[in-house]
N, C-alpha and C positions, 0 to 999 in steps of 0.2 A: 243739831248737836252744837253745844257751846264749848269754848276753850277759855281757860284762864290765862293770865299773863305769861306764866312760865311755859305753858303749852305753845302759845304764840311764838315765844322766843325760840323754842326748840324747832318749831316748824320753819321759821325764817332761816335758822342756821342750817337746816337740812337743805333748803332751796339754794342757799348761797354755795354750800359745798358741792351740790350737784352742778351748778353753773361753772364753778372753778374746774371741776373734773372735766367737763365738756370742752372748756377752753384749752386745757392742757392737751387733751387728746387731739383737738383740731390743730394745735400748734405742731405737735409731733407729726401728724399726717402731712402737713404742708412742708415741713422741713425735709422730709424724705421723698418728696416728689421731684422728678428730674426737671431741670429748668429747660424752657424751650430753646434758649440761645446757647446751650452748651455746645462747644465745638464749632461755632459759627463765627465767621469774621464779618466785619462791617466795613464798607468802603471808607477809606481815609483814616483808618485806625490800624495800629500795629497788631498783628495776630500774636497769640501766646506762642512760646517757643515750641510746644508740642504741635501746634497747628502749623507753624512755619515748616516743620519737618514734613508734615503731611502734604502741604502745598508743593514743596520741593519734590517730593516723591511722585506727585501726580501732575507735575508740570508738563510731562510728555503728551498727555491727552486728557481732555475733559471727560467727565462721566457722561454716559448716555442720557441720564435724566436731566443733565444741564443743557442738552442740545436745544437751541432755540431761545434760551434765556439770555438776558443781558449779562455779559461777562463783567467781572470785577475790573475796576480801573486800576492803572498803576498807582502805587501808594505814595511814592516820592519821599519816603521816610529815611532813606539811606543818606548818610552824610555827603556822598558824592554829588548829590543834587545841589547842595549849597556851596560847593567848592568850584573855583575857577569860573565863576559866572561872568566876570568881565571878559575873559578870553572867549567864552562862548558867544557873548553879545557882539564882540568884535568880529568873530568868525562869520556870524550871520550877516552883519552889516557889510563887510568888505568882500567876502568870498561868495556870498549867496545872493543877497539883495542886489548888489551891483551887477550881477549877471542875470537880472530880470526874473528871478524866482520871487513871486509875489503872494502866493497863497498864504493867508494869515495863519492857518492851522499848521502848515508846514514850517513856517518861520518860528512859530511858538514851540513846535516839537524840537526843532534844531537848537533852540535856546535852552530847552529843558534837559535833553538827554546828555548826560556827562560822558563825552567821548573818551575822556581820559580813563574811564573805568573799563574800557573795552580794548585798550592797547597793551602791549607788552611793557614790562617795567623799564626796559632800556629806552623805550620810546615815549615815556611820559612827558618829557619836555616838548616833544614835537606833536603832541596829541591834537592840537588845534591848528596845525599848519595846513596849507592848501595842497595836500597831496596824499595818496594812499600810503599805508604803512604795513609792514609785514606782521602777521600774527602767528607765524609758525606753519610747518607742514606745507610750505610753498603757497600759502594763501595770504590774502591781504584784507585790510579794512579799507573800504573805498574812500576816495576823496570826498570831503564834506559836501562840496557843490553837487557832485554826481548823486549822492544819497538824497539830497534835497530835490534835485531835478526829477529823478525817477519817482520819488514819492508824490511830487506835485502832478506829474502826468497821470498817475493812477486816479486822481480826483476822489480821494477817500472821504468817507463820512463817518459819523459816530456808530452807525450800524453795519459798516462794511466788514465783510469776512475776507481776510487776505491770506493767500498762500505765498510763501517765500521759498524759493529753491536756492540753497546755498547760504546756510545760516552764518557761517564764518564765526566772527566774534560775537554776533548777536546785535550789533549796533543798528543795522538797517531794520531789523525786526522791532527793536525798541522804538525807533522813530515812527514806524508805522503804527505801533501799539499806542502811541500818544494820541493818535487821531481815530483809528479804527476800533471797532468793537472787539474783534478777535483776530489774532495772527497765528497761523499754523506754519511752522518753518521746518524744513528738512535739510539735513547736512549729511553728505555721504561719508565724510571722515568722522568716525565714531568719537575719536578723542576731542575733536573740535565741538561736536554735538554735545558731549558731556560738559565741556568747559562752558559753552554758551548757556546751556540749561542751568548750570550752577549760578553763573553771573546774573542772568535775567531774574532768577528766583530771589537772589540776594538783594537785587535792586528793587524788587517789589512789582515786577511785571507779571501780574496774575492773569493777564489776558493773552499771554504768549505760550504756545505749546510747541515743544521741540521734539523732533524725532530723528534718529539716525537712520538713514536709508538713501536709496537712489531717487533723486528728485524727478527723474524722467517720468516716473509713474504717478507723480503727484500724491494726493492724499484724498482719494475718492470718498472715503467714509465721511469726511466733513465738507465735501463739496455740495453743490457747485459754489464757486467763489466769485465775489464781486470784483476782485482784483488779484492778479498773479504777478509777482516780481521775481525775475531770475537774475542772480547776481554773479553769473559765470558765463563765459562766451560759449555759445553753442553753434554748430554748423547748420542746425535746423530747429524748427519749433517742434518739441515733442508732442505728438498727436494726443496722448492722454491729457496733457495740460489744456489743449484746445477744448477737449470734451468737458473738462472740469471748470471751464470758464462760463460763468452764468451769462445768459442772453442780456445784452446791455453792459457786460463787463469789459474790463480793460486789462491787458497784459503788457508788460514791458520787459524787454530782454536785449542783451547784446548778441547780435548775430555776426558770424564771420569766423575766420581761421584764428586759432590761438597764436599763430606766428605771423599773421598778416593783418589786413584791414578788418576792423570791426565797426559795426554801426548799431546804435541803440534803435530798436524798432518797437513801435506801438502796434499792438494787435487788438482789434475790437471785434466784438460779435454782436450782431443786431438781433432784434426780437425773433427773426425767422431762422437764426442760427448761421447766417452768412458771415464769413470772416474776412476782414480787411486788414491790411498792414500799411504802415506809414513809417518811412525812415526819418530819424530825428537828427542825430549828430554822431560824429566819429568818437569812438572811445577805445579804451584798452582794458580788458578784464582777463583774469586767469581763466583757463579753459574749464568748461563743464566736463566732468568725467563720469564714467559708468555706461549705462545702456545707450546713451546718446551717441557715444563714439562708435559703437557697433552699428547702430542704426544708420548713422551718416555714412559709414564705410560701405554698407550694402547699397545705399542710394547711389553712391559714386561709381559702383561697378557696372 
């Protein structure tokens, strides 16, 4: 069958119209498909406001499906990280390095974490001085040197899973989170736990999980742990924490009376589960409260 010129023109116009219609339909289809990255954050970028609320709400505990995955790193987007850097550098040089703390990751973490973001307003001027400071409810933020020393003893790496007992202000957890993969921290005083949870989330510590509870029992759901750090003086080492320490792991805590001598003690567990302790140096910490007091009382009877 043959076509004249006008027939060819009409045929071409029909083909073009069909192609245009198909393209429009394809565009509409793609426009209404859900994007793969909706609601997802990327390391080193600020999350949208709605997502920040979600992260804050979930900071207490990671989802089960996230278990075993590499945790998000601290974002460092908060203005506090760029404030008072000279004071932090001087603190590290004069208070920490001169006392023989030499681990490069620990020194970097101490230079990075803005200690002034974790102290009370009336103590802002003293944030980088060489002593502990009160944070309310009879608790303190530890002396910078002690924070660095205890962190160095743990020998943390980028894949370490850390349990902290005694969140306090959240400062020690933040220092550990600069080095380790994940930090799980428990605070028995609910008001302090909520405050630390809020500050850590605002500062972008996405790899720190805060829980209000008695640290004596640890956090077995997320154990065993490569490292455990206890930031309150106990009269004994809580047995659940020894159980939750991974073979090859390290635990550090102050042992002794809240009103007498206290010593930092390193606890290690070998591959066969044998536990050894080593005394390090004399310290002074606030007492650990909760079940540990009852347990110690029974042992002394």
